[in-house]
Biotite code that builds the C-alpha atoms (Angstrom):
import biotite.structure as struc

atoms = struc.array([
    struc.Atom([123.548, 165.793, 102.280], chain_id="A", res_id=1, res_name="MET", atom_name="CA", element="C"),
    struc.Atom([122.369, 162.269, 102.876], chain_id="A", res_id=2, res_name="SER", atom_name="CA", element="C"),
    struc.Atom([125.284, 159.277, 101.761], chain_id="A", res_id=3, res_name="ARG", atom_name="CA", element="C"),
    struc.Atom([122.338, 157.460, 100.642], chain_id="A", res_id=4, res_name="HIS", atom_name="CA", element="C"),
    struc.Atom([121.857, 156.367, 96.752], chain_id="A", res_id=5, res_name="PRO", atom_name="CA", element="C"),
    struc.Atom([119.191, 158.554, 95.556], chain_id="A", res_id=6, res_name="VAL", atom_name="CA", element="C"),
    struc.Atom([116.311, 155.733, 94.328], chain_id="A", res_id=7, res_name="LYS", atom_name="CA", element="C"),
    struc.Atom([115.861, 157.461, 91.447], chain_id="A", res_id=8, res_name="GLN", atom_name="CA", element="C"),
    struc.Atom([118.992, 155.920, 90.468], chain_id="A", res_id=9, res_name="ASN", atom_name="CA", element="C"),
    struc.Atom([118.301, 152.741, 91.257], chain_id="A", res_id=10, res_name="ILE", atom_name="CA", element="C"),
    struc.Atom([115.499, 152.924, 89.266], chain_id="A", res_id=11, res_name="GLN", atom_name="CA", element="C"),
    struc.Atom([116.988, 154.160, 85.982], chain_id="A", res_id=12, res_name="SER", atom_name="CA", element="C"),
    struc.Atom([119.452, 151.092, 86.459], chain_id="A", res_id=13, res_name="SER", atom_name="CA", element="C"),
    struc.Atom([116.647, 148.601, 86.304], chain_id="A", res_id=14, res_name="ARG", atom_name="CA", element="C"),
    struc.Atom([114.467, 150.160, 83.786], chain_id="A", res_id=15, res_name="GLU", atom_name="CA", element="C"),
    struc.Atom([118.024, 149.721, 81.665], chain_id="A", res_id=16, res_name="GLU", atom_name="CA", element="C"),
    struc.Atom([118.473, 146.474, 82.456], chain_id="A", res_id=17, res_name="LYS", atom_name="CA", element="C"),
    struc.Atom([114.865, 145.855, 81.586], chain_id="A", res_id=18, res_name="ILE", atom_name="CA", element="C"),
    struc.Atom([115.042, 147.253, 78.140], chain_id="A", res_id=19, res_name="ALA", atom_name="CA", element="C"),
    struc.Atom([118.909, 145.864, 77.396], chain_id="A", res_id=20, res_name="GLU", atom_name="CA", element="C"),
    struc.Atom([116.733, 142.333, 77.929], chain_id="A", res_id=21, res_name="GLY", atom_name="CA", element="C"),
    struc.Atom([113.641, 143.289, 75.259], chain_id="A", res_id=22, res_name="TYR", atom_name="CA", element="C"),
    struc.Atom([116.458, 144.450, 72.869], chain_id="A", res_id=23, res_name="VAL", atom_name="CA", element="C"),
    struc.Atom([118.110, 140.936, 73.613], chain_id="A", res_id=24, res_name="ASP", atom_name="CA", element="C"),
    struc.Atom([114.722, 139.234, 73.695], chain_id="A", res_id=25, res_name="PHE", atom_name="CA", element="C"),
    struc.Atom([113.673, 140.817, 70.319], chain_id="A", res_id=26, res_name="ILE", atom_name="CA", element="C"),
    struc.Atom([117.404, 140.201, 68.633], chain_id="A", res_id=27, res_name="SER", atom_name="CA", element="C"),
    struc.Atom([116.756, 136.560, 69.010], chain_id="A", res_id=28, res_name="GLN", atom_name="CA", element="C"),
    struc.Atom([113.726, 136.084, 68.131], chain_id="A", res_id=29, res_name="THR", atom_name="CA", element="C"),
    struc.Atom([112.975, 137.764, 65.471], chain_id="A", res_id=30, res_name="SER", atom_name="CA", element="C"),
    struc.Atom([115.779, 136.366, 62.951], chain_id="A", res_id=31, res_name="VAL", atom_name="CA", element="C"),
    struc.Atom([114.230, 135.709, 59.841], chain_id="A", res_id=32, res_name="PRO", atom_name="CA", element="C"),
    struc.Atom([114.105, 131.261, 59.154], chain_id="A", res_id=33, res_name="ARG", atom_name="CA", element="C"),
    struc.Atom([116.685, 131.748, 55.878], chain_id="A", res_id=34, res_name="GLN", atom_name="CA", element="C"),
    struc.Atom([119.180, 133.027, 58.139], chain_id="A", res_id=35, res_name="ILE", atom_name="CA", element="C"),
    struc.Atom([120.993, 133.061, 61.495], chain_id="A", res_id=36, res_name="THR", atom_name="CA", element="C"),
    struc.Atom([121.529, 135.687, 64.293], chain_id="A", res_id=37, res_name="LEU", atom_name="CA", element="C"),
    struc.Atom([125.102, 134.586, 64.125], chain_id="A", res_id=38, res_name="GLU", atom_name="CA", element="C"),
    struc.Atom([125.297, 135.278, 60.270], chain_id="A", res_id=39, res_name="GLU", atom_name="CA", element="C"),
    struc.Atom([123.680, 138.438, 60.695], chain_id="A", res_id=40, res_name="ILE", atom_name="CA", element="C"),
    struc.Atom([126.219, 139.648, 63.542], chain_id="A", res_id=41, res_name="LYS", atom_name="CA", element="C"),
    struc.Atom([128.805, 138.757, 61.293], chain_id="A", res_id=42, res_name="ALA", atom_name="CA", element="C"),
    struc.Atom([127.514, 140.391, 58.088], chain_id="A", res_id=43, res_name="ALA", atom_name="CA", element="C"),
    struc.Atom([126.947, 143.504, 59.975], chain_id="A", res_id=44, res_name="THR", atom_name="CA", element="C"),
    struc.Atom([130.579, 143.412, 61.325], chain_id="A", res_id=45, res_name="ALA", atom_name="CA", element="C"),
    struc.Atom([131.583, 143.658, 58.011], chain_id="A", res_id=46, res_name="GLU", atom_name="CA", element="C"),
    struc.Atom([128.475, 146.416, 56.626], chain_id="A", res_id=47, res_name="ASP", atom_name="CA", element="C"),
    struc.Atom([130.449, 149.424, 56.308], chain_id="A", res_id=48, res_name="LYS", atom_name="CA", element="C"),
    struc.Atom([126.870, 151.179, 56.422], chain_id="A", res_id=49, res_name="VAL", atom_name="CA", element="C"),
    struc.Atom([125.462, 149.367, 59.564], chain_id="A", res_id=50, res_name="LEU", atom_name="CA", element="C"),
    struc.Atom([128.388, 150.019, 61.538], chain_id="A", res_id=51, res_name="ARG", atom_name="CA", element="C"),
    struc.Atom([128.050, 153.489, 61.254], chain_id="A", res_id=52, res_name="THR", atom_name="CA", element="C"),
    struc.Atom([124.870, 153.846, 61.818], chain_id="A", res_id=53, res_name="VAL", atom_name="CA", element="C"),
    struc.Atom([125.211, 151.510, 65.033], chain_id="A", res_id=54, res_name="ILE", atom_name="CA", element="C"),
    struc.Atom([128.187, 154.102, 66.022], chain_id="A", res_id=55, res_name="LYS", atom_name="CA", element="C"),
    struc.Atom([125.659, 157.033, 65.245], chain_id="A", res_id=56, res_name="ARG", atom_name="CA", element="C"),
    struc.Atom([122.931, 155.777, 67.256], chain_id="A", res_id=57, res_name="CYS", atom_name="CA", element="C"),
    struc.Atom([125.208, 155.097, 69.912], chain_id="A", res_id=58, res_name="THR", atom_name="CA", element="C"),
    struc.Atom([127.353, 158.154, 69.827], chain_id="A", res_id=59, res_name="THR", atom_name="CA", element="C"),
    struc.Atom([124.128, 160.685, 68.994], chain_id="A", res_id=60, res_name="GLY", atom_name="CA", element="C"),
    struc.Atom([126.204, 162.207, 65.960], chain_id="A", res_id=61, res_name="HIS", atom_name="CA", element="C"),
    struc.Atom([124.247, 161.856, 63.005], chain_id="A", res_id=62, res_name="TRP", atom_name="CA", element="C"),
    struc.Atom([125.823, 165.128, 61.246], chain_id="A", res_id=63, res_name="HIS", atom_name="CA", element="C"),
    struc.Atom([129.188, 163.720, 61.601], chain_id="A", res_id=64, res_name="GLU", atom_name="CA", element="C"),
    struc.Atom([131.658, 162.363, 58.282], chain_id="A", res_id=65, res_name="ARG", atom_name="CA", element="C"),
    struc.Atom([133.182, 159.311, 58.884], chain_id="A", res_id=66, res_name="ASP", atom_name="CA", element="C"),
    struc.Atom([136.259, 157.669, 58.106], chain_id="A", res_id=67, res_name="LYS", atom_name="CA", element="C"),
    struc.Atom([134.438, 154.844, 55.850], chain_id="A", res_id=68, res_name="TYR", atom_name="CA", element="C"),
    struc.Atom([133.176, 156.937, 52.760], chain_id="A", res_id=69, res_name="ASP", atom_name="CA", element="C"),
    struc.Atom([130.210, 155.680, 53.397], chain_id="A", res_id=70, res_name="VAL", atom_name="CA", element="C"),
    struc.Atom([127.179, 157.129, 50.963], chain_id="A", res_id=71, res_name="ASN", atom_name="CA", element="C"),
    struc.Atom([125.493, 160.226, 52.667], chain_id="A", res_id=72, res_name="GLN", atom_name="CA", element="C"),
    struc.Atom([122.304, 159.807, 50.759], chain_id="A", res_id=73, res_name="ASN", atom_name="CA", element="C"),
    struc.Atom([122.326, 156.249, 52.544], chain_id="A", res_id=74, res_name="THR", atom_name="CA", element="C"),
    struc.Atom([122.709, 157.112, 55.812], chain_id="A", res_id=75, res_name="LEU", atom_name="CA", element="C"),
    struc.Atom([120.196, 159.955, 55.504], chain_id="A", res_id=76, res_name="GLN", atom_name="CA", element="C"),
    struc.Atom([117.214, 157.444, 55.333], chain_id="A", res_id=77, res_name="LYS", atom_name="CA", element="C"),
    struc.Atom([118.723, 156.336, 58.952], chain_id="A", res_id=78, res_name="PHE", atom_name="CA", element="C"),
    struc.Atom([118.725, 159.361, 60.097], chain_id="A", res_id=79, res_name="GLN", atom_name="CA", element="C"),
    struc.Atom([115.148, 160.031, 59.082], chain_id="A", res_id=80, res_name="ASN", atom_name="CA", element="C"),
    struc.Atom([114.327, 157.223, 61.344], chain_id="A", res_id=81, res_name="VAL", atom_name="CA", element="C"),
    struc.Atom([116.739, 157.376, 64.035], chain_id="A", res_id=82, res_name="ARG", atom_name="CA", element="C"),
    struc.Atom([114.176, 157.645, 67.044], chain_id="A", res_id=83, res_name="ASP", atom_name="CA", element="C"),
    struc.Atom([113.371, 153.878, 65.605], chain_id="A", res_id=84, res_name="GLU", atom_name="CA", element="C"),
    struc.Atom([116.690, 152.590, 65.394], chain_id="A", res_id=85, res_name="LEU", atom_name="CA", element="C"),
    struc.Atom([118.690, 151.157, 68.466], chain_id="A", res_id=86, res_name="THR", atom_name="CA", element="C"),
    struc.Atom([120.926, 148.174, 68.830], chain_id="A", res_id=87, res_name="GLU", atom_name="CA", element="C"),
    struc.Atom([121.655, 144.818, 71.075], chain_id="A", res_id=88, res_name="ASN", atom_name="CA", element="C"),
    struc.Atom([123.611, 144.991, 73.919], chain_id="A", res_id=89, res_name="ARG", atom_name="CA", element="C"),
    struc.Atom([127.045, 144.311, 71.913], chain_id="A", res_id=90, res_name="ASN", atom_name="CA", element="C"),
    struc.Atom([125.928, 146.516, 69.131], chain_id="A", res_id=91, res_name="GLY", atom_name="CA", element="C"),
    struc.Atom([126.688, 144.025, 66.786], chain_id="A", res_id=92, res_name="ASN", atom_name="CA", element="C"),
    struc.Atom([122.638, 143.969, 65.496], chain_id="A", res_id=93, res_name="VAL", atom_name="CA", element="C"),
    struc.Atom([120.733, 146.922, 64.583], chain_id="A", res_id=94, res_name="LEU", atom_name="CA", element="C"),
    struc.Atom([116.915, 147.039, 65.214], chain_id="A", res_id=95, res_name="LEU", atom_name="CA", element="C"),
    struc.Atom([113.993, 149.452, 63.834], chain_id="A", res_id=96, res_name="ARG", atom_name="CA", element="C"),
    struc.Atom([111.281, 148.856, 66.465], chain_id="A", res_id=97, res_name="ASN", atom_name="CA", element="C"),
    struc.Atom([110.914, 145.326, 66.259], chain_id="A", res_id=98, res_name="THR", atom_name="CA", element="C"),
    struc.Atom([112.862, 144.123, 63.498], chain_id="A", res_id=99, res_name="GLN", atom_name="CA", element="C"),
    struc.Atom([116.127, 143.712, 62.566], chain_id="A", res_id=100, res_name="ILE", atom_name="CA", element="C"),
    struc.Atom([117.999, 145.538, 60.082], chain_id="A", res_id=101, res_name="VAL", atom_name="CA", element="C"),
    struc.Atom([119.083, 142.549, 57.953], chain_id="A", res_id=102, res_name="ILE", atom_name="CA", element="C"),
    struc.Atom([122.950, 144.044, 56.282], chain_id="A", res_id=103, res_name="PRO", atom_name="CA", element="C"),
    struc.Atom([122.871, 144.082, 52.361], chain_id="A", res_id=104, res_name="THR", atom_name="CA", element="C"),
    struc.Atom([124.924, 141.024, 51.707], chain_id="A", res_id=105, res_name="SER", atom_name="CA", element="C"),
    struc.Atom([122.058, 138.867, 53.500], chain_id="A", res_id=106, res_name="LEU", atom_name="CA", element="C"),
    struc.Atom([119.138, 140.778, 52.275], chain_id="A", res_id=107, res_name="GLN", atom_name="CA", element="C"),
    struc.Atom([119.054, 138.218, 49.276], chain_id="A", res_id=108, res_name="ALA", atom_name="CA", element="C"),
    struc.Atom([118.327, 135.196, 51.275], chain_id="A", res_id=109, res_name="ARG", atom_name="CA", element="C"),
    struc.Atom([116.324, 136.845, 53.300], chain_id="A", res_id=110, res_name="VAL", atom_name="CA", element="C"),
    struc.Atom([113.715, 138.238, 50.174], chain_id="A", res_id=111, res_name="VAL", atom_name="CA", element="C"),
])
């Protein structure tokens, strides 16, 4: 058995860094003009639904009950598109494909 690191691990680590960089780039450049990225981060931190969705994206546990008593019908809508969802490196911005998911409290300002 060799003590040299396996190249595949190095490659996957490099790919992860590239993917994280891309997600960060999208989260910074897709911000609507009416609001700032900092406002989105703060509102996401206060939004029970988005916090729960980000947690479930991270853990993959989409069928567990959560402590926030979030409307299950709303969560089901996110679960239906879970393969299109990702969060940024810090877990404070949710993306669907290349678009930021705007917290409910900011949606009126964006429309």
